[in-house]
N, C-alpha and C positions, 0 to 999 in steps of 0.2 A: 348727468347733472353735476354742476360745480357749486361749491359754496363760495360766497363773497362775504368776507367779514371786514367791516370798516373799523380800523384801529388807528386812525391818524390824529384823533383829537387829543387835547391836552388835559382834559379832566380837571379843570381848575377848581370846580366846586367841591372836589374831594380834599382840597387843602394839602396838608403834608403827606397824605396817603399816596399821592402821585408825585412825590418829590424825587423819586429814584427809579420809577418805572411807569409804563403806561397804565391807565386805569384798568384795562382788561386783565392785568396781572394781580389785581387785588384779590386777596384770599377771602373766600366765602365759607370755608370750613377748614379743618386741619388737613384735608386731603386735596382740596381743589381751589383753583382760582376761577374767576369768571371764564377766562379763555380756555383753561384746561377742561372745564366742564363742557363748554360748547364743542370743542374738538372731539371729546370723548363721545358725546351723544351723536354728533355727525358721523363719526366712524362706526358707532353702534348701528346706525340706520343703514350704513353701506356707502356713504359718501367717501370717495377716495381722493378727491382733488379740491384744494382750498386755495383761493386767491385772497390774499390778505393785504390790505393797504396799511401802511405804517407812516410814521412821521416822528412824533415825540418819543425819544428814547428808542430809536429805530433798531440799533444793534442789540440792545438789551432784549427787545422783543423777539428778534430773530433767534438769538442764542437760546432764549427760553423755550421757544417752540421746538427747536432742534433737540433740546434736552428731554423733551417729553417722550421721545421714541415711539410715537404713534405711527400707525401704518397709513400715513397720509402724505400726499405730494403737496407741499406748500410752496406757493409762489408769492414772493413778497414784492409789493409795489410801493416804493417810497414817494410820499408827497413832500418835496423839498420846501414847499411854502405852506406847510400844514398850519402854521400860526397866522396865516393871512387869508386862508380860504376855508370853505366848508367842505363837507365830504363829497359834494357833487364834483369837485375838482379831483378828488382821489379816485372816484369812479371813472372819470374821464381818462386819467392816467393809466388805468387798468383796462381800458376798453378793448385792447387787442386780445385779451385773455378771456373775454366774456361772451364767447360765441356758442352758447349752449343754454339749456334750461338752467336757471340760477335759483339757489336758495340764498337770499340776501338777509343779512342781519347786522345790527350794530354790535360793536365789540363789548358793550357794557350790558348786554341783555342776558338775563338769567331765566331759564324756562325749564319745565319738566319734559321728560322724553315723550310723554303722551301728546303734548302740544305740538312738538316737532313732528311726530308721526302724523298727526291729523292734518298739519299744514302740507306735508310733503306727499301724502297719499291723494290729495285732491287732484282731480283731472284738470281742473281749470287753474289759472293763475289766482293766487289768493293772498290775503294779508290777515294777520292775527288781530282780531278785535274782540271786545268783550261787551256783552249786552247787560251784564250785571254789575260791573265795577263802576264806581262814581267817575264822572267825567273829570279829567285832570284840567287844571287851569293853565299850566305852562307846557304840557306835553302834547303829543300827537292825538288828534281826534280824526276819525274818518267820517266823511259825509257819505251816507249810503242812499242811493236812489235807484228804484226799480231793480233792487237786488244786486247792484254793482257799486263798487267804490267810485264815487264821483270826484272827491277831493280829499286830500290829506294835508293837515297842517295844525298849528296850535291855535289859530285864530277863529275857527269855525264854531258856530253855536247851534245851528238848526239841523235836524235830521242826522245827528252825529252819534257815534259810539266811541268809547275809549279804544285806542289803537296802539299797537306796539310794532316797532320796525323789524318784523319777521315776515318775510315774503317767500312764496314760491312763485317764480315767474317763468312761465313757459316761453320757449325761444321766440315765438312769433310776437308775443306781447312785450317781452323784454327788448326785442329789437326796436320796437316803436319808441319805448321809453328811452332807451340808450341813445337813439338818434337825436332825441330832443335834448338830452343831457349834453351830448357833443355840441349841438348847436348853441346851447346856453354858454358853455365854457369857451368855445371859439369866438364868442361875442363878448367875452369878458364878464359874464355873469357867474361868478365863482364863489360868491359869499352867501348864497341862499341854500335852502335844502334841495336835494335831488327831487323831492316830492313836488316842488314848484314846477319842475319840468313835466312831471307826470300829470299834474292838474290841467295842463294845456292839451294833453292827448288822451285823457281818460275815456273819451268817446270811442277811441280806436284801440286803446290798451285796456283790455277787459280784465279787471281784477275783482274777484269776489271776496266778500267778508267770510272769514273762518272764525266762528265764535268759540273762544276758549273758556268763556264764562268766568268762573272764579279760580281757575287753575293758575299755577305759577307761570307767569310770563311778564317780566317787569325789568325795566332798566335801573341801573344803579347810577344815580347822578350825584348823590350827596352821602355823607357819612350816615345820615338818618335812614336813607334808603338801604344802605348796607346792613344796618342793624335789623331792620324789618325782614330783609331777605335771609340773613343768616339765622335769625330766630325761626323763620318759617321752615328753612331747610333742616334745622335741628329737630323740629317737631314732626317732620314728615316720615 
């Protein structure tokens, strides 16, 4: 199993906090950044290989990862047009390294180890969702039908659950989704979410919901999000 961490974005909503480094390097406590926590928990689970897409402050990110001295093999894939494309294009650029079962996550996602464990121990492909958290207005929601995730996006309103971009994707399901991602990008559709491609093949790519309820699994998009998560980590 390989980890795919998407770190090409600019993190504009963080303001000056991303003026010198990518958002994933934001400190969440005195010992950790978002990224160092992700890598530590992946290593703790036994993941040894990480594919990381980069773009904004590419070399700063590479140097930082190397400084952590973790027992991980990291391959960095730079998206040179990170400011003109969405992460679907970053995945496309990394496609030759993604020939395995994948744990896929966004680089601004903070989660507890138990959530990661529960996602990765599933026999089926799965996505982290919550049946107890309020539905976000601007973030991902998953449409669940007949026990499977049918659609993922920000625009859906019916049969939905709050969702976070943390997936375990078995090789057979990931191959189907990746092939549609490749088709999108090779036809110039590089500004949408990768989930747009999934939504067209969800009848073939079987992803099950993994309910983390009210445990910690949340993206940091704004300074306000950072405050909420740092306070929650301090109290845990």
